[in-house]
MDTraj code that builds the backbone (N, CA, C; nanometers):
import mdtraj as md
import numpy as np

residues = "MET SER VAL LYS ILE ILE PRO LEU THR GLU HIS LYS GLN ASP ILE VAL ASN ARG TYR LEU VAL TYR LYS ASN VAL PHE GLU ASN ARG THR PHE GLN TYR ASN LEU SER ALA ARG GLU HIS GLU ALA PHE GLY VAL TYR GLU LYS LEU PHE ILE LYS ASP SER ILE LEU LYS LYS ASN ARG SER TYR VAL LEU GLU CYS SER ASN LEU GLU PHE THR PHE LYS TYR LYS GLU ASP".split()
xyz = np.array([
    [2.0899, -3.0650, -3.2672],
    [2.2116, -3.0766, -3.3443],
    [2.2767, -2.9395, -3.3561],
    [2.4037, -2.9345, -3.3326],
    [2.4794, -2.8112, -3.3436],
    [2.5466, -2.8069, -3.4808],
    [2.5509, -2.6880, -3.5402],
    [2.6159, -2.6685, -3.6695],
    [2.7313, -2.5712, -3.6467],
    [2.8504, -2.6110, -3.6856],
    [2.9671, -2.5245, -3.6724],
    [3.0073, -2.4760, -3.8107],
    [3.0189, -2.3424, -3.8248],
    [3.0559, -2.2805, -3.9512],
    [3.1871, -2.2054, -3.9303],
    [3.2853, -2.2377, -4.0127],
    [3.4153, -2.1725, -4.0034],
    [3.4457, -2.1065, -4.1381],
    [3.4496, -1.9730, -4.1422],
    [3.4854, -1.9045, -4.2667],
    [3.6324, -1.9291, -4.3002],
    [3.6617, -1.9571, -4.4260],
    [3.7995, -1.9803, -4.4675],
    [3.8554, -1.8648, -4.5488],
    [3.7897, -1.8319, -4.6588],
    [3.8402, -1.7309, -4.7509],
    [3.7337, -1.6255, -4.7759],
    [3.7468, -1.5115, -4.7159],
    [3.6606, -1.3942, -4.7339],
    [3.5298, -1.4203, -4.8100],
    [3.4438, -1.4976, -4.7515],
    [3.3105, -1.5282, -4.8039],
    [3.3127, -1.6029, -4.9371],
    [3.4221, -1.6728, -4.9642],
    [3.4300, -1.7569, -5.0838],
    [3.4286, -1.9046, -5.0469],
    [3.4856, -1.9370, -4.9305],
    [3.4894, -2.0748, -4.8828],
    [3.4573, -2.0777, -4.7340],
    [3.3765, -2.1750, -4.6953],
    [3.3405, -2.1950, -4.5557],
    [3.3412, -2.3443, -4.5262],
    [3.3583, -2.3779, -4.4012],
    [3.3446, -2.5159, -4.3564],
    [3.2156, -2.5230, -4.2744],
    [3.1290, -2.6166, -4.3092],
    [3.0045, -2.6393, -4.2362],
    [3.0109, -2.7814, -4.1824],
    [3.0287, -2.7941, -4.0516],
    [3.0425, -2.9262, -3.9890],
    [3.1402, -3.0160, -4.0660],
    [3.2583, -2.9674, -4.0886],
    [3.3680, -3.0399, -4.1532],
    [3.3530, -3.0535, -4.3052],
    [3.2510, -2.9941, -4.3656],
    [3.2315, -3.0057, -4.5099],
    [3.2522, -2.8705, -4.5776],
    [3.3218, -2.8719, -4.6890],
    [3.3545, -2.7495, -4.7606],
    [3.2353, -2.6982, -4.8396],
    [3.2106, -2.5674, -4.8277],
    [3.1118, -2.4952, -4.9073],
    [3.1893, -2.3836, -4.9756],
    [3.1769, -2.3726, -5.1080],
    [3.2548, -2.2717, -5.1792],
    [3.1755, -2.2157, -5.2960],
    [3.2219, -2.1032, -5.3487],
    [3.1611, -2.0452, -5.4677],
    [3.2348, -2.0981, -5.5897],
    [3.1575, -2.1423, -5.6890],
    [3.2194, -2.1912, -5.8123],
    [3.2482, -2.0732, -5.9057],
    [3.2929, -2.1009, -6.0269],
    [3.3294, -1.9943, -6.1200],
    [3.2112, -1.9057, -6.1591],
    [3.0889, -1.9546, -6.1388],
    [2.9686, -1.8772, -6.1686],
    [2.9157, -1.8051, -6.0455],
    [2.9952, -1.8053, -5.9373],
    [2.9594, -1.7408, -5.8101],
    [2.8383, -1.8055, -5.7421],
    [2.8123, -1.9329, -5.7722],
    [2.7068, -2.0080, -5.7048],
    [2.7692, -2.0901, -5.5931],
    [2.6963, -2.1079, -5.4854],
    [2.7444, -2.1910, -5.3755],
    [2.7437, -2.3367, -5.4173],
    [2.8524, -2.4060, -5.3912],
    [2.8656, -2.5474, -5.4220],
    [2.9015, -2.6191, -5.2933],
    [2.8375, -2.7321, -5.2706],
    [2.8593, -2.8082, -5.1482],
    [2.9382, -2.9343, -5.1798],
    [3.0438, -2.9558, -5.1039],
    [3.1280, -3.0736, -5.1221],
    [3.0509, -3.2003, -5.0868],
    [2.9536, -3.1889, -4.9997],
    [2.8779, -3.3010, -4.9471],
    [2.7339, -3.2551, -4.9335],
    [2.6390, -3.3461, -4.9434],
    [2.4990, -3.3093, -4.9243],
    [2.4743, -3.2782, -4.7774],
    [2.4524, -3.1510, -4.7480],
    [2.4292, -3.1090, -4.6100],
    [2.2889, -3.1481, -4.5662],
    [2.2722, -3.1643, -4.4367],
    [2.1400, -3.1954, -4.3819],
    [2.0517, -3.0709, -4.3919],
    [1.9222, -3.0880, -4.3707],
    [1.8290, -2.9754, -4.3754],
    [1.8667, -2.8705, -4.2713],
    [1.9065, -2.9134, -4.1530],
    [1.9466, -2.8203, -4.0469],
    [2.0728, -2.7439, -4.0859],
    [2.1690, -2.8123, -4.1478],
    [2.2922, -2.7462, -4.1919],
    [2.2628, -2.6443, -4.3024],
    [2.1759, -2.6800, -4.3967],
    [2.1368, -2.5859, -4.5019],
    [2.0675, -2.4638, -4.4422],
    [1.9767, -2.4878, -4.3485],
    [1.9034, -2.3783, -4.2856],
    [1.9985, -2.2860, -4.2096],
    [2.0896, -2.3445, -4.1320],
    [2.1866, -2.2651, -4.0564],
    [2.2775, -2.1872, -4.1515],
    [2.3218, -2.2511, -4.2594],
    [2.4088, -2.1819, -4.3544],
    [2.3334, -2.0688, -4.4241],
    [2.2056, -2.0895, -4.4549],
    [2.1250, -1.9836, -4.5159],
    [2.1138, -1.8617, -4.4261],
    [2.0903, -1.8842, -4.2976],
    [2.0828, -1.7733, -4.2014],
    [2.2189, -1.7066, -4.1900],
    [2.3241, -1.7874, -4.1799],
    [2.4612, -1.7347, -4.1732],
    [2.4911, -1.6486, -4.2954],
    [2.4565, -1.6983, -4.4144],
    [2.4848, -1.6248, -4.5376],
    [2.4120, -1.4908, -4.5390],
    [2.2869, -1.4908, -4.4977],
    [2.2090, -1.3666, -4.4971],
    [2.2641, -1.2667, -4.3959],
    [2.2887, -1.3113, -4.2749],
    [2.3306, -1.2193, -4.1690],
    [2.4775, -1.1813, -4.1748],
    [2.5626, -1.2781, -4.1964],
    [2.7051, -1.2546, -4.1814],
    [2.7783, -1.2285, -4.3122],
    [2.7268, -1.2772, -4.4234],
    [2.7945, -1.2542, -4.5506],
    [2.7326, -1.1344, -4.6229],
    [2.6024, -1.1383, -4.6453],
    [2.5383, -1.0308, -4.7210],
    [2.5290, -0.9021, -4.6404],
    [2.4931, -0.9099, -4.5127],
    [2.4817, -0.7893, -4.4293],
    [2.6130, -0.7560, -4.3596],
    [2.7049, -0.8527, -4.3565],
    [2.8398, -0.8335, -4.3043],
    [2.8416, -0.7641, -4.1680],
    [2.7779, -0.8263, -4.0679],
    [2.7726, -0.7643, -3.9359],
    [2.8981, -0.7905, -3.8534],
    [2.9833, -0.8808, -3.8992],
    [3.1087, -0.9052, -3.8280],
    [3.2216, -0.8273, -3.8926],
    [3.3234, -0.7999, -3.8145],
    [3.4387, -0.7270, -3.8667],
    [3.5097, -0.8099, -3.9725],
    [3.5508, -0.7441, -4.0776],
    [3.6252, -0.8126, -4.1826],
    [3.7686, -0.8343, -4.1363],
    [3.8350, -0.9260, -4.2029],
    [3.9757, -0.9562, -4.1769],
    [4.0002, -1.0070, -4.0352],
    [3.9010, -1.0695, -3.9752],
    [3.9181, -1.1346, -3.8455],
    [3.8791, -1.2801, -3.8624],
    [3.9456, -1.3669, -3.7910],
    [3.9128, -1.5092, -3.7961],
    [3.8124, -1.5400, -3.6855],
    [3.7095, -1.6130, -3.7189],
    [3.6096, -1.6478, -3.6197],
    [3.5478, -1.7832, -3.6518],
    [3.4847, -1.8405, -3.5507],
    [3.4129, -1.9665, -3.5639],
    [3.2704, -1.9406, -3.5183],
    [3.1733, -1.9869, -3.5950],
    [3.0332, -1.9722, -3.5596],
    [2.9759, -2.1075, -3.5225],
    [2.8977, -2.1094, -3.4174],
    [2.8239, -2.2303, -3.3823],
    [2.6761, -2.1951, -3.3819],
    [2.5970, -2.2839, -3.4368],
    [2.4538, -2.2604, -3.4469],
    [2.3803, -2.3763, -3.3819],
    [2.2930, -2.3448, -3.2900],
    [2.2085, -2.4449, -3.2265],
    [2.0689, -2.3854, -3.2177],
    [1.9718, -2.4518, -3.2767],
    [1.8345, -2.4012, -3.2829],
    [1.8293, -2.2621, -3.3449],
    [1.9123, -2.2414, -3.4475],
    [1.9226, -2.1154, -3.5219],
    [1.9636, -1.9972, -3.4347],
    [2.0318, -2.0245, -3.3246],
    [2.0930, -1.9196, -3.2435],
    [2.2430, -1.9297, -3.2657],
    [2.3008, -1.8206, -3.3128],
    [2.4427, -1.8209, -3.3451],
    [2.5270, -1.7705, -3.2295],
    [2.6378, -1.8378, -3.2083],
    [2.7405, -1.7929, -3.1152],
    [2.8673, -1.7814, -3.1967],
    [2.9322, -1.6647, -3.1890],
    [3.0570, -1.6539, -3.2641],
    [3.1702, -1.6180, -3.1690],
    [3.2862, -1.6706, -3.2029],
    [3.4054, -1.6494, -3.1231],
    [3.5155, -1.6048, -3.2166],
    [3.5764, -1.4911, -3.1847],
    [3.6936, -1.4497, -3.2621],
    [3.8109, -1.5331, -3.2221],
    [3.8851, -1.5788, -3.3208],
    [4.0077, -1.6547, -3.2940],
    [4.1207, -1.5557, -3.2848],
    [4.2174, -1.5885, -3.2022],
    [4.3347, -1.5018, -3.1899],
    [4.4117, -1.5043, -3.3208],
    [4.4499, -1.3874, -3.3675],
    [4.5232, -1.3769, -3.4940],
    [4.6704, -1.4075, -3.4749],
])
top = md.Topology()
chain = top.add_chain()
for i, resn in enumerate(residues, 1):
    res = top.add_residue(resn, chain, resSeq=i)
    for name in ("N", "CA", "C"):
        top.add_atom(name, md.element.get_by_symbol(name[0]), res)
traj = md.Trajectory(xyz[None], top)
């Protein structure tokens, strides 16, 4: 199963396989839909690597795809 993660708002909102993930007023992650175990696992890795460690350039639009916990990211044209 492939998991596609699309950042929306500077690490505040993301789309995970068409489902919204966002931070609530208490800065906790809230899921619009119950994600599968694979989606949760992929999002956890994404959050650790790409949000907390911020290895991607800021202010760029990109799409991440995860398959077997291997991430592929593509910058979108601005």
